[in-house]
C-alpha positions as protocol buffer text, in pm:
chain_id: "A"
residue {
  index: 1
  type: MET
  ca { x: 0 y: 0 z: 0 }
}
residue {
  index: 2
  type: THR
  ca { x: 135 y: 341 z: -99 }
}
residue {
  index: 3
  type: ASP
  ca { x: 146 y: 615 z: 160 }
}
residue {
  index: 4
  type: ARG
  ca { x: -69 y: 904 z: 34 }
}
residue {
  index: 5
  type: TRP
  ca { x: 144 y: 1159 z: 219 }
}
residue {
  index: 6
  type: GLY
  ca { x: 447 y: 1062 z: 12 }
}
residue {
  index: 7
  type: ASN
  ca { x: 251 y: 1073 z: -314 }
}
residue {
  index: 8
  type: ASP
  ca { x: 319 y: 1417 z: -462 }
}
residue {
  index: 9
  type: THR
  ca { x: 47 y: 1384 z: -725 }
}
residue {
  index: 10
  type: ALA
  ca { x: -218 y: 1307 z: -463 }
}
residue {
  index: 11
  type: GLN
  ca { x: -97 y: 1578 z: -226 }
}
residue {
  index: 12
  type: PHE
  ca { x: -80 y: 1849 z: -493 }
}
residue {
  index: 13
  type: ALA
  ca { x: -432 y: 1754 z: -598 }
}
residue {
  index: 14
  type: ARG
  ca { x: -540 y: 1757 z: -234 }
}
residue {
  index: 15
  type: LEU
  ca { x: -388 y: 2102 z: -182 }
}
residue {
  index: 16
  type: LEU
  ca { x: -573 y: 2249 z: -480 }
}
residue {
  index: 17
  type: THR
  ca { x: -897 y: 2083 z: -372 }
}
residue {
  index: 18
  type: GLU
  ca { x: -865 y: 2218 z: -18 }
}
residue {
  index: 19
  type: VAL
  ca { x: -778 y: 2569 z: -141 }
}
residue {
  index: 20
  type: ALA
  ca { x: -1092 y: 2569 z: -355 }
}
residue {
  index: 21
  type: ALA
  ca { x: -1301 y: 2444 z: -62 }
}
residue {
  index: 22
  type: ALA
  ca { x: -1164 y: 2712 z: 172 }
}
residue {
  index: 23
  type: LEU
  ca { x: -1264 y: 3003 z: -51 }
}
residue {
  index: 24
  type: ASP
  ca { x: -1606 y: 3152 z: -102 }
}
residue {
  index: 25
  type: GLU
  ca { x: -1740 y: 3199 z: -455 }
}
residue {
  index: 26
  type: SER
  ca { x: -1609 y: 3555 z: -493 }
}
residue {
  index: 27
  type: GLN
  ca { x: -1262 y: 3466 z: -366 }
}
residue {
  index: 28
  type: MET
  ca { x: -1247 y: 3165 z: -598 }
}
residue {
  index: 29
  type: LYS
  ca { x: -1349 y: 3376 z: -896 }
}
residue {
  index: 30
  type: HIS
  ca { x: -1070 y: 3626 z: -822 }
}
residue {
  index: 31
  type: LEU
  ca { x: -818 y: 3348 z: -769 }
}
residue {
  index: 32
  type: ILE
  ca { x: -909 y: 3186 z: -1100 }
}
residue {
  index: 33
  type: LEU
  ca { x: -879 y: 3519 z: -1284 }
}
residue {
  index: 34
  type: ASP
  ca { x: -542 y: 3593 z: -1121 }
}
residue {
  index: 35
  type: LEU
  ca { x: -409 y: 3245 z: -1193 }
}
residue {
  index: 36
  type: ALA
  ca { x: -532 y: 3259 z: -1552 }
}
residue {
  index: 37
  type: GLU
  ca { x: -338 y: 3578 z: -1609 }
}
residue {
  index: 38
  type: SER
  ca { x: -29 y: 3453 z: -1429 }
}
residue {
  index: 39
  type: MET
  ca { x: -31 y: 3116 z: -1604 }
}
residue {
  index: 40
  type: ASP
  ca { x: -130 y: 3252 z: -1948 }
}
residue {
  index: 41
  type: LEU
  ca { x: -440 y: 3032 z: -1947 }
}
residue {
  index: 42
  type: SER
  ca { x: -808 y: 3105 z: -1984 }
}
residue {
  index: 43
  type: PRO
  ca { x: -1022 y: 3108 z: -1670 }
}
residue {
  index: 44
  type: ASP
  ca { x: -1195 y: 2795 z: -1802 }
}
residue {
  index: 45
  type: GLU
  ca { x: -860 y: 2617 z: -1828 }
}
residue {
  index: 46
  type: VAL
  ca { x: -771 y: 2712 z: -1470 }
}
residue {
  index: 47
  type: ASN
  ca { x: -1111 y: 2597 z: -1350 }
}
residue {
  index: 48
  type: SER
  ca { x: -1052 y: 2273 z: -1536 }
}
residue {
  index: 49
  type: LEU
  ca { x: -727 y: 2224 z: -1344 }
}
residue {
  index: 50
  type: PHE
  ca { x: -915 y: 2254 z: -1015 }
}
residue {
  index: 51
  type: ASP
  ca { x: -1173 y: 2003 z: -1142 }
}
residue {
  index: 52
  type: ARG
  ca { x: -899 y: 1763 z: -1252 }
}
residue {
  index: 53
  type: ALA
  ca { x: -724 y: 1800 z: -917 }
}
residue {
  index: 54
  type: GLU
  ca { x: -1044 y: 1710 z: -736 }
}
residue {
  index: 55
  type: LYS
  ca { x: -1081 y: 1394 z: -948 }
}
residue {
  index: 56
  type: VAL
  ca { x: -721 y: 1292 z: -874 }
}
residue {
  index: 57
  type: TRP
  ca { x: -767 y: 1349 z: -501 }
}
residue {
  index: 58
  type: GLU
  ca { x: -1096 y: 1157 z: -492 }
}
residue {
  index: 59
  type: ALA
  ca { x: -934 y: 866 z: -678 }
}
residue {
  index: 60
  type: ALA
  ca { x: -639 y: 866 z: -434 }
}
residue {
  index: 61
  type: LYS
  ca { x: -879 y: 854 z: -140 }
}
residue {
  index: 62
  type: GLU
  ca { x: -1073 y: 565 z: -298 }
}
residue {
  index: 63
  type: LYS
  ca { x: -753 y: 359 z: -329 }
}
residue {
  index: 64
  type: HIS
  ca { x: -683 y: 388 z: 45 }
}
residue {
  index: 65
  type: VAL
  ca { x: -1025 y: 344 z: 202 }
}
């Protein structure tokens, strides 16, 4: 069994998922706009990264239930 704490992919996904959960809708909107500009991505692409991170984190949790 792999230790989730040592799994960078799972922990990076977890971090993004927890950041999104900690922000209210307005804060998240501003974060997505700021990240889009900083990363030279569209807001939809940044939002997609958060969605993908959530899927990775959920899958990692499922493996270790």
